[in-house]
C-alpha positions as CSV (number, residue, x, y, z in Angstrom):
1,M,-5.2,-6.0,58.6
2,I,-5.2,-2.5,57.5
3,L,-1.8,-3.5,56.1
4,I,-3.6,-6.2,54.0
5,I,-6.4,-3.9,52.5
6,I,-3.9,-1.3,51.5
7,C,-1.7,-3.9,49.7
8,T,-4.9,-5.2,48.3
9,L,-5.8,-1.8,47.2
10,L,-2.5,-0.9,45.7
11,I,-2.2,-4.2,43.3
12,I,-5.9,-3.6,42.2
13,I,-4.6,0.2,41.4
14,T,-1.3,-0.9,39.2
15,I,-3.6,-3.4,37.2
16,I,-6.2,-0.8,36.5
17,T,-3.4,1.5,35.7
18,S,-1.5,-0.8,33.6
19,I,-4.7,-1.9,31.4
20,V,-5.6,1.8,31.0
21,Y,-2.1,2.4,29.8
22,N,-1.9,-0.8,27.4
23,S,-5.3,-0.1,26.0
24,N,-4.0,3.5,25.5
25,N,-0.8,2.4,23.7
26,I,-2.9,0.0,21.6
27,L,-5.6,3.1,20.6
28,T,-2.1,5.2,19.8
29,F,-1.0,2.2,17.7
30,Y,-3.9,1.8,15.3
31,K,-4.8,6.0,15.2
32,V,-1.2,6.6,13.9
33,R,-1.3,3.8,11.3
34,V,-4.5,4.7,10.3
35,N,-3.6,8.4,9.7
36,K,-0.4,7.6,8.3
37,A,-2.7,5.5,5.5
38,E,-5.1,8.9,5.0
39,E,-1.6,10.8,4.1
40,E,-1.0,8.2,1.8
41,I,-3.6,7.9,-0.1
42,E,-4.1,11.9,0.0
43,D,-1.1,11.9,-1.8
44,E,-1.9,9.7,-3.9
45,L,-5.0,11.0,-4.7
46,D,-3.5,14.0,-5.4
47,N,-1.0,12.1,-7.9
48,R,-3.9,11.0,-9.7
49,Y,-5.7,13.9,-10.0
50,S,-2.7,15.8,-11.4
51,I,-2.3,12.4,-13.8
52,V,-5.6,12.8,-15.1
53,K,-5.4,16.8,-15.8
54,E,-2.0,16.3,-18.1
55,I,-4.3,14.1,-20.3
56,Q,-7.4,16.2,-20.3
57,K,-7.3,18.5,-23.4
58,T,-6.1,15.3,-25.6
59,I,-9.0,13.8,-24.5
60,E,-11.2,16.4,-25.5
61,K,-8.9,17.3,-28.2
62,S,-9.4,13.7,-29.7
63,T,-13.1,13.1,-28.4
64,K,-14.3,16.5,-29.5
65,K,-15.9,16.6,-26.0
66,E,-15.9,18.9,-23.0
67,L,-16.2,16.2,-20.2
68,K,-18.4,17.6,-17.4
69,I,-16.8,15.4,-14.6
70,Y,-14.0,17.3,-14.9
71,K,-15.3,20.5,-13.9
72,D,-17.3,18.9,-11.5
73,L,-14.1,17.6,-9.9
74,D,-12.5,21.0,-10.3
75,E,-15.0,22.7,-8.5
76,L,-15.0,20.3,-5.5
77,K,-11.7,20.4,-4.9
78,D,-11.3,24.1,-5.0
79,K,-14.0,24.4,-2.6
80,K,-12.1,22.1,-0.4
81,T,-15.4,20.5,1.1
82,I,-14.9,17.2,-0.5
83,S,-13.9,14.1,1.7
84,T,-10.9,12.1,0.7
85,I,-13.6,9.3,-0.1
86,E,-16.1,11.3,-2.2
87,Y,-12.6,12.9,-4.3
88,D,-11.7,8.8,-4.3
89,K,-14.6,8.3,-5.4
90,L,-15.4,11.1,-7.9
91,L,-11.5,10.5,-9.5
92,N,-12.1,6.8,-10.0
93,E,-15.4,8.1,-12.1
94,L,-13.2,10.1,-14.2
95,V,-10.5,7.2,-14.6
96,D,-12.9,4.8,-15.6
97,M,-14.2,7.1,-18.2
98,I,-10.6,7.0,-19.7
99,Y,-10.5,3.9,-19.8
100,L,-13.9,3.7,-22.1
101,I,-12.6,6.3,-23.7
102,E,-9.3,4.8,-24.6
103,T,-11.9,1.8,-26.2
104,D,-14.4,4.2,-27.6
105,Y,-11.5,6.1,-29.5
106,P,-8.7,3.7,-30.8
107,K,-7.0,6.8,-32.4
108,I,-6.1,8.0,-29.0
109,S,-4.9,4.6,-27.4
110,K,-1.9,5.5,-30.0
111,K,-0.7,8.3,-29.0
112,K,2.5,8.5,-26.7
113,D,1.4,10.9,-23.8
114,F,-1.6,9.1,-23.6
115,K,-0.3,5.4,-23.4
116,E,1.9,7.0,-20.5
117,T,-0.9,8.0,-18.7
118,I,-2.9,4.8,-18.7
119,V,0.7,3.0,-17.2
120,K,0.8,6.1,-14.2
121,L,-3.0,5.5,-14.1
122,N,-2.2,1.3,-13.8
123,E,0.6,2.2,-11.0
124,S,-1.3,4.8,-9.2
125,K,-4.0,2.2,-8.9
126,T,-1.8,-0.2,-7.4
127,R,-0.4,1.9,-4.5
128,I,-3.6,3.2,-3.8
129,M,-5.4,-0.1,-3.6
130,A,-2.3,-1.0,-1.0
131,A,-3.1,2.3,0.8
132,K,-6.9,1.3,0.8
133,A,-6.3,-2.2,2.2
134,F,-3.8,-1.1,5.1
135,Y,-6.0,1.8,5.8
136,N,-9.2,-0.4,5.7
137,D,-7.4,-3.0,8.1
138,N,-6.3,-0.8,10.6
139,N,-9.3,1.2,10.7
140,I,-11.4,-1.9,11.6
141,E,-9.5,-2.9,14.4
142,L,-9.1,1.3,15.2
143,N,-13.2,0.9,15.3
144,K,-13.3,-2.0,17.1
145,L,-11.4,-0.4,19.6
146,L,-13.2,2.6,20.3
147,K,-16.6,0.1,20.8
148,K,-14.9,-1.7,23.6
149,F,-14.4,-0.7,27.1
150,P,-11.9,1.4,28.4
151,T,-10.7,2.4,24.9
152,N,-13.5,3.5,24.0
153,I,-13.2,6.1,27.1
154,L,-10.3,6.9,26.0
155,G,-11.3,7.5,22.8
156,K,-13.2,10.1,23.9
157,F,-10.9,11.8,25.7
158,N,-8.2,11.9,22.8
159,N,-10.9,12.4,20.6
160,I,-11.0,9.6,18.4
161,K,-13.6,9.3,16.4
162,I,-15.2,6.0,13.9
163,K,-14.3,6.3,10.4
164,P,-15.6,4.5,7.3
165,N,-14.1,2.4,5.2
166,Y,-13.2,2.9,1.8
167,E,-14.5,0.7,-0.7
168,I,-12.3,-1.8,-2.6
169,T,-14.2,-4.3,-3.3
170,D,-15.0,-3.1,-7.3
171,E,-11.6,-2.4,-8.1
172,I,-10.1,-6.1,-7.1
173,E,-12.6,-7.4,-8.9
174,D,-11.7,-5.4,-12.2
175,E,-8.3,-6.6,-11.9
176,Y,-9.3,-10.9,-12.2
C-alpha cells in the first residue's frame, strides 16, 4: 500500500515538474521573440531618425520654416525618457509631415536628396511594419501566458511583465 502511495506521489510530482518545465520553456520562447522584435524596432526607429535628420536642412531651407517637431523629438531623445512606442509615434508624425511637405512643395519633391529620402522612408516603413507585426503576434501570446496558471507565477518569478502592442492598423490602411 505504501509503495502505491509513493509511486502515485512520484508520478504526480513528475507530471507537475514537466508541466512547469514546459510552461517555462514556452514563456521563455515568447519572451526571447518579443525582445528580439523590440531590438529590431528600436534599430529601425534609430534608422528612421537618422533618415529624417538628414533631410531636415533641405526641408527647412526649401520651406523657409523651422519645424518644431524636430526640436521636440531631439529633446525627448536626448533625455532618454521616451518609450519606444512614444518614439515611434513622434517619428511617424514627422514622417507624415515630410510626406505632406512633398505634396505641398512641388519643388522640393524634385530634389534628388529628397527623393532618396522618400525611398529610404518607404523601405524603412516596410521593415518597421514587419517588425511591429512580429512583435505584436508574439507579445499577444506572451501576454496570454502571463494571465494563465502556471505561467503567470513563472512570469512573476522571472520578472516578465505584460507589455502594450504597437498600433499598426493606420499604417496598413495607408498602403491600400
